[in-house]
N, C-alpha and C positions, 0 to 999 in steps of 0.2 A: 727794460721797463717801457721804452718807447714802442716796442713791438706789441706789448700788451695793450697799450692805449690805442694804437692804430687798429689792432684787431677788434677791440670793443667798440670803437667808433664805427668801424665798417659794419658790424652786426647791427648796431642801432640804426644806422642809415638804411640798411636793407629792410629791417623791420618796419620802419616808418614808410618807406617806399611801398612795401607790400600792403600796408593798411590803407594808404592813399589810393592805390589802384582798386582795392576792394570796394571802397566807397564810390568810386567812379562807375564801376559796373552796376551797382544798385541804382544809381541815378540814371544811367542809360536805360536800364530795364523799365523804370517808371516812365521815362520819356517815350520809349518805344510803345508802351501800352497805350499812351495817349495818342501818339501820332499814327500808329499803324492800324488802329481799330476804330470802328464806329461804336465804341462802347460808352457813349455819353448818355444816351437815352436810358431812362430807368424802367421803361416798359416796352413791350413789343410794338412794332409799327401798327398804325391804324389800317383797317380793312374796309373798303367800300365795295358794295355789291352793285353791279350795273345790270339792270334788267331792261332790255330794249334800250330806251334812251334815258331812263331814270336811274338815279343813284341814291343809295342810302347806306348808312354805316352799320356794320355788324357790331354786336355787343361783345366786348372783350371780357372773358371770365377768368378762369385760373391761368397762371403762367409761371414759368421758371425763367429768370432773366439775369444775365450778368452784365454789369456796367462798371465803368471806372468812376469811383467816388472821389471827386476832386478835393473835397474837404479833408478826407482821410488819406488822400494820395495813395489809394490802393483799389484793387478790384473788389467788388461786392456782388453777391448773388441774392436775389429775392425769389421766394417761392410763395405763391398765393394759392388758396384753395379755390376750386371751382364750385359754384353754386349750381343747383339744378337748372337744366336748360329752360324748363317751364317757368321757374322763378325769375330767371334772367330776362327772358323774352316777355313774360307777363302778357298784357293786353296790347302789346305793340302791334301796329298795323302790319298785316301780312299781305304783300302784293299778290294779286291774282296772276297765275301763270298756267300754261298748258305745256304739253310735250314739245311744242314748236318754239317755245320762248327761248330767247338768247340770254344766257346768264354769264357774266364775266366777273372775275375778282380783280380789284385794283388795290394792291398793297402799297402802302406808303414807301416801303422798301421791299423789293422782291425777295421772297424766302428761298432757301435752298430746295425745299420741297414742301408739299402740303397734302392733306388727305381730307376728304369730305365724308362726314358721318350723318346718318339720318336717325332721329330719335322718335320713338313711337309714343303713343298716348300714355303708356305705363312708365314713362321716364327711363326707357331701356334703349340702348344703342341697337338699332335694327340692322343697319348695313353700312359698309364703308367702300369708298372708291376714290378715284382721283378726279371725278367730275361730279356735278350736281345732277343726280339721277332723278328725273321727273316721272319716268314711266313707272307704273305700278303703285303710285301714291295718289291719294285723294284727300281733299279737305285741308285743314290747317296742319302743316308739317314743319317741324323744326330741324334745321340743318346746323351742323357744327363743322367748322373748318379748323383743323389742327395744323398749324404752320410752324416750320422750324428754320431758324437762322443759326449762324455761328454762336450768337449770344444766348440762345435758348429757344423755348417753345411757347406759343400762345394758343389759346382756345377761344374761338369766335363763334357766336351763335346768331342766327337770323331765322325768322319764320317766312313761309310762303303758303299761299292758299292755292292748292292744285285743283284745277277744274277738269 
C-alpha cells in the first residue's frame, strides 16, 4: 500500500513539474520577443529625401508590418492597401532637379534593402532600380521607394520636377 502511494505521489509531482516548466518557456518566449526585436513601432520608419541641402518627408502609403502588441502580449501584423501614387502625392510641391542633382535617402532606421520605382502619367510603374534615375525623365515625375526590414515592407512616394 505504501508503494502505491509513493508511486502516485511521484507521478503527480512529475506532472506538476512538467506543467510549471511549460509555463516558464512561454513566458521566456514573450520576453524574448520584446527584448530581442525592435518590434514596438506599429508602422515602418519615416523616410526623408535629401536633395542637395534640403530635406522633405516621403509619403508612406501601403505597408505590411509586424510589431509586438503590448496590450495583447503577442505579435501582430498589419496590412494596409496602397492608394494611387498620384492620389497620395496630389499637388505636393515637387522640387526641381536635373541629372547633376544629389539625392539621398535618410531612413529613420536603415532597411535591409530598398528599390526605387518610377511611375508614369498613366499611373503605371515604368522602371525599377536601386537608385533615383533622373536621366531620361522630364517634367513632374513620381518616385516610389519600396523598403524592407525584418518587420515588413513599406511603400513611400515623392514627386520631383525634372528639368
